[in-house]
C-alpha positions in Angstrom: 0.2 0.1 -0.2 2.9 2.3 0.6 4.4 1.8 -2.7 0.7 2.4 -4.1 0.8 5.8 -2.4 4.0 7.0 -4.0 3.3 5.6 -7.5 -0.3 7.3 -7.5 -0.1 10.2 -5.4 -2.7 12.2 -7.6 -5.3 9.6 -7.1 -4.3 9.2 -3.2 -4.1 12.9 -2.3 -8.0 13.2 -4.2 -9.2 10.2 -2.0 -7.8 12.0 0.9 -10.0 14.8 -0.1 -13.2 13.2 -0.6 -13.2 11.5 2.8 -12.2 14.7 4.8 -14.6 16.6 2.9 -17.8 14.1 4.1 -16.0 14.4 7.8 -15.8 17.9 7.6 -19.1 18.9 6.4 -21.9 15.8 6.9 -19.8 13.5 9.9 -18.4 15.8 12.8 -21.8 18.2 12.6 -24.0 15.7 12.7 -22.2 13.5 15.5 -21.0 15.9 17.6 -23.9 17.1 19.3 -25.5 14.0 19.9 -22.4 12.7 21.9 -22.1 15.6 24.0 -25.7 15.5 24.7 -25.2 11.7 25.3 -22.3 12.2 27.7 -24.3 15.1 29.4 -27.1 12.8 29.9 -25.3 10.0 31.2 -23.4 12.0 33.8 -26.7 13.8 35.0 -28.3 10.2 35.5 -31.0 10.6 32.6 -29.9 7.6 31.2 -29.8 5.4 34.5 -33.8 7.1 34.5 -34.5 5.8 31.2 -33.0 2.9 32.0 -35.4 2.2 34.5 -38.5 2.7 32.7 -37.4 0.7 29.3 -36.5 -2.3 31.8 -39.5 -4.2 31.1 -39.1 -3.6 27.0 -35.7 -4.2 26.6 -34.7 -7.1 28.8 -37.3 -9.7 27.7 -36.7 -8.5 23.8 -33.4 -8.4 23.6 -31.7 -9.2 27.0 -30.2 -6.2 27.7 -30.6 -3.4 30.7 -33.2 -1.1 30.1 -30.4 1.9 29.7 -29.8 -0.4 26.6 -32.9 1.4 24.6 -30.9 4.6 25.1 -28.0 3.5 23.0 -30.5 1.8 20.7 -32.0 5.0 19.7 -29.1 7.0 19.8 -27.7 4.8 17.2 -31.0 5.4 14.8 -30.9 8.6 15.4 -27.3 9.7 15.1 -25.9 6.3 12.9 -22.5 5.1 12.6 -20.4 4.3 15.6 -22.5 6.3 17.8 -24.0 3.0 19.3 -20.6 1.2 19.7 -19.5 4.7 21.8 -22.7 4.7 24.0 -22.5 0.9 24.6 -18.6 1.3 25.5 -19.7 3.9 27.8 -22.5 2.1 29.5 -19.7 -0.7 30.3 -17.0 1.6 31.2 -20.3 3.2 33.6 -20.6 -1.0 35.0 -24.2 -0.8 34.2 -23.7 -3.7 31.3 -21.8 -7.1 31.6 -19.7 -7.7 28.9 -22.3 -10.1 27.4 -24.6 -8.0 27.8 -22.7 -5.2 25.8 -21.9 -7.5 23.1 -25.3 -7.8 22.7 -26.4 -4.3 22.6 -23.4 -3.2 20.5 -25.1 -5.6 17.4 -27.9 -3.9 17.0 -27.6 -0.5 18.1 -25.3 0.8 15.6 -27.3 1.5 12.1 -27.2 4.1 9.0 -28.4 7.6 10.1 -31.5 8.6 8.5 -29.5 11.9 7.2 -27.5 9.2 5.4 -30.2 7.2 4.3 -32.3 9.8 3.1 -30.2 12.3 1.8 -26.9 10.8 0.5 -28.5 7.6 -0.8 -31.8 8.5 -1.5 -31.3 11.8 -3.0 -27.9 12.4 -3.6 -27.6 9.0 -5.6 -30.4 7.2 -6.5 -32.6 11.2 -6.7 -35.6 9.2 -6.0 -36.4 10.8 -2.2 -39.1 7.4 -2.1 -36.6 5.3 -1.8 -35.4 6.1 1.4 -38.6 5.0 2.8 -38.2 1.4 1.8 -34.3 1.7 2.4 -35.0 2.6 5.9 -37.7 0.1 7.2 -35.3 -2.4 5.4 -32.3 -1.3 7.5 -33.7 -0.7 10.9 -36.5 -3.8 10.6 -33.2 -5.8 10.1 -31.0 -4.4 12.9 -34.1 -5.3 14.6 -34.4 -8.8 13.8 -30.6 -8.8 14.9 -31.1 -7.8 18.4 -33.6 -10.2 18.4 -31.2 -13.1 17.2 -28.7 -11.6 19.2 -30.5 -12.4 22.5 -30.0 -15.8 22.3 -25.9 -15.2 22.5 -24.3 -15.8 25.6 -27.5 -17.7 26.2 -25.4 -19.8 29.2 -24.7 -16.9 31.1 -27.1 -16.3 34.0 -29.4 -13.5 33.6 -28.7 -10.4 35.6 -31.0 -10.0 39.0 -32.2 -6.8 38.8 -33.9 -5.7 42.1 -37.3 -3.9 42.6 -39.3 -2.6 45.3 -42.5 -4.3 45.0 -44.4 -1.0 46.7 -43.1 1.5 44.8 -44.0 2.4 41.0 -41.5 2.5 38.3 -41.4 6.4 37.4 -40.5 6.6 41.3 -38.0 4.1 41.0 -36.4 5.6 37.9 -36.1 9.2 39.6 -34.6 7.6 42.7 -32.0 6.1 40.1 -31.4 9.2 38.3 -31.1 11.2 42.1 -28.8 8.6 43.1 -26.5 9.0 39.9 -26.3 12.5 39.9 -25.2 12.6 43.4 -22.9 10.0 43.0 -21.4 12.4 40.0 -19.8 15.2 42.1 -18.5 16.7 39.0 -19.2 20.6 38.7 -21.4 21.2 35.1 -18.6 22.7 33.3 -16.3 20.1 34.2 -19.1 17.6 33.0 -19.3 19.7 29.8 -15.3 20.0 29.0 -15.0 16.7 29.2 -18.1 16.0 26.8 -17.0 18.0 24.6 -13.5 16.6 24.8 -14.2 12.7 24.6 -16.9 14.0 21.8 -13.8 15.5 19.5 -11.2 12.2 20.4 -13.7 10.0 19.3 -14.5 12.1 15.9 -10.6 12.9 15.5 -10.4 9.0 15.5 -13.9 8.7 13.0 -12.1 10.9 10.5 -9.2 9.3 10.0 -10.7 6.0 9.6 -13.0 7.6 6.7 -9.9 9.2 5.4 -7.8 6.0 5.7 -10.4 3.9 3.8 -10.9 6.1 1.5 -7.3 6.0 -0.1 -7.7 2.3 0.5 -10.6 1.6 -1.7 -9.5 4.1 -4.5 -5.7 2.1 -4.5 -7.7 -1.2 -4.3 -9.5 0.1 -7.8 -6.1 1.2 -9.7 -4.3 -2.2 -8.8 -7.0 -4.1 -10.1 -7.6 -6.2 -6.9 -11.4 -5.0 -6.6 -11.9 -6.3 -10.1 -10.3 -9.3 -9.3 -12.6 -10.0 -6.1 -15.5 -8.8 -7.9 -14.9 -11.6 -10.7 -15.5 -14.1 -8.0 -18.7 -12.3 -6.7 -20.0 -12.6 -9.7 -20.9 -16.2 -9.5 -22.9 -15.4 -6.2 -24.6 -12.7 -7.9 -25.8 -14.9 -11.1 -27.2 -17.6 -8.6 -29.2 -14.7 -6.9 -30.3 -13.5 -10.0 -28.6 -10.2 -9.9 -26.5 -8.3 -12.8 -23.0 -9.3 -12.8 -22.2 -5.5 -13.0 -23.1 -5.2 -9.6 -20.0 -6.9 -8.3 -17.7 -3.7 -8.4 -19.9 -1.7 -6.3 -20.4 -4.4 -4.0 -16.7 -4.8 -3.4 -16.6 -1.7 -2.9 -19.5 -1.2 -0.4 -17.2 -4.4 1.7 -14.8 -1.3 2.6 -16.4 1.6 2.4 -20.4 2.1 2.3 -20.5 5.9 0.8 -18.6 4.9 -2.3 -20.6 1.5 -2.8 -23.9 3.1 -2.4 -23.1 5.5 -5.0 -21.2 3.0 -7.7 -24.6 1.4 -7.3 -26.6 3.7 -8.0 -24.8 4.1 -11.2 -25.1 0.4 -12.9 -27.4 1.0 -15.9 -27.4 -2.7 -16.5 -29.5 -3.4 -13.2 -33.2 -2.5 -12.6 -34.2 0.4 -9.8 -35.5 -2.9 -7.4 -31.6 -4.7 -7.8 -30.0 -1.9 -7.1 -31.8 -1.5 -4.0 -31.1 -4.5 -2.8 -27.3 -4.1 -3.6 -27.5 -0.6 -1.7 -29.6 -2.3 1.2 -27.0 -5.3 1.7 -23.9 -2.6 2.0 -25.9 -0.3 4.1 -26.3 -3.4 6.6 -23.0 -4.5 6.4 -21.7 -1.1 7.2 -18.2 -1.3 5.5 -15.0 -2.4 6.9 -14.2 1.5 7.5 -16.6 1.6 9.8 -16.5 -1.6 12.0 -13.0 -0.2 11.9 -14.6 2.7 13.7 -16.4 0.5 16.2 -13.3 -1.8 16.7 -11.1 1.3 17.8 -14.1 2.2 20.3 -14.6 -1.3 21.3 -10.4 -1.9 22.1 -10.8 0.5 25.4 -13.2 -2.1 26.8 -13.5 -5.7 27.3 -15.8 -5.9 24.4 -15.1 -8.4 21.9 -15.5 -7.4 18.1 -15.9 -10.7 16.4 -20.1 -10.6 17.6 -20.5 -7.3 16.1 -19.0 -8.5 13.1 -21.5 -11.5 13.0 -24.2 -9.2 13.5 -23.1 -7.1 10.6 -23.0 -10.0 8.0 -26.2 -10.7 9.6 -27.6 -7.8 9.1 -26.3 -7.2 5.3 -28.1 -10.4 4.7 -31.6 -9.4 5.9 -31.8 -5.9 4.9 -31.0 -7.4 1.0 -33.8 -9.7 1.9 -36.2 -7.4 3.6 -36.2 -5.0 0.6 -36.7 -7.6 -2.2 -39.9 -8.8 0.0 -41.2 -5.4 0.6 -40.4 -4.0 -2.7 -43.4 -4.9 -4.5 -46.1 -3.4 -1.3 -43.8 -0.2 -1.7 -43.2 -0.3 -5.3 -47.5 0.0 -5.2 -47.5 2.6 -2.6 -44.9 5.0 -3.5 -44.4 4.3 -7.1 -40.8 3.8 -7.2 -41.1 1.4 -9.9 -41.9 4.8 -11.9 -38.4 5.5 -12.0 -36.1 3.0 -14.0 -33.4 4.8 -15.3 -31.6 6.7 -11.9 -29.4 8.5 -14.3 -31.9 10.7 -14.9 -33.4 12.6 -11.6 -37.0 12.2 -11.2 -39.0 15.0 -10.6 -39.2 16.0 -6.9 -42.2 16.8 -5.5 -42.3 20.0 -2.8 -42.7 17.5 0.3 -40.4 15.3 -1.1 -37.2 17.3 -0.8 -37.0 18.1 3.1 -33.9 16.0 3.2 -32.1 17.3 0.8 -32.4 21.0 2.4 -31.5 19.3 5.2 -28.5 17.8 3.3 -27.3 21.4 2.4 -28.1 23.0 5.5 -25.1 20.0 6.7 -22.4 21.0 3.4 -23.2 25.2 3.9 -22.7 25.1 7.7 -21.3 21.9 8.7 -17.5 23.3 8.2 -18.3 26.5 10.2 -19.6 23.9 13.2 -16.5 21.8 13.0 -14.2 24.9 13.2 -15.9 26.1 16.3 -16.2 22.6 18.2 -12.6 22.5 17.3 -11.7 25.6 18.8 -13.4 25.1 21.8 -12.3 21.6 22.4 -8.4 23.4 22.1 -9.9 25.3 25.4 -11.1 23.2 27.4 -8.0 21.0 26.6 -5.5 24.0 27.3 -7.9 24.2 30.1 -7.2 20.6 31.5 -3.7 20.3 30.9 -3.1 23.6 32.7 -5.1 22.5 35.7 -2.9 19.2 36.1 0.4 21.2 35.9 
């Protein structure tokens, strides 16, 4: 890879810029506020409060404590790798056992609605209605993964939850919130500073992985390694009655979901249903770039990566299968089949372009939020170093 970067400096540079631009405009501004808020909610005891309320739902369904409901919701709202970060944080707080954390991280990491609707359906396929099908298949597949993973570690004894039979659940939740806040003696300023530093540390790591895998994917393509791997995949696609031309986007999507989804939308030999199935499978697997980000976050704890990786394979398969099953009813409901040629954008109705407007807002103001956040990070980090010295 080092020789390839020296031999292909222009391609490596372009790939680096593409990865940096994605992080700069979309990833950082969309994840940073949620990361900071999550850290503050954990510190204030709100997550513990929600955990008690959600215990009757999360424990029977997924065999995880109620606090997992918070990680699940935030993971769906913000996308990769928020679920992994929150799961690791809850494990560090001793609110999860290792097996429970491995179950939780397997289904709390998903693509964000902004990425599915704004980037994939509008930006790549020029069809906002397709985002509804992709989102339903993606999140329903993730739910199925969570139900399946409840059988992981089935020999482990369930954690005994002590409950007061005389107090209503809301009283127990408020009591848990109060106890957590009393135990955390940090002032609000300290909590905010720690939240900013922790969040930006994670986002800088995410940015590094995005740029790295963007370069790797580009070099693999120019070295024809992608084509060699695609030739192997072609036989499997033929068995599944999918065009062979989708093999290259599939290999690209194994490394990086954005490039794989975009290449899938450009394959004219495939109809829209076949493109949607492949894009959905790529979104479910999430790509080695995202998985490397998750592995880096989990490395700070004793949570093992193998269950997460297995869950991503299952999620990719289920998402593609659900897209195939749901295609006919969704196509009739939302007239998806009316856009067979994805090269020409469809005529968008006014109520269909709001995701595109959100994406444009991020592109316009995202870099400003990134700069301000980095300045804030430098301020808090310098303040912490001065207090240590």
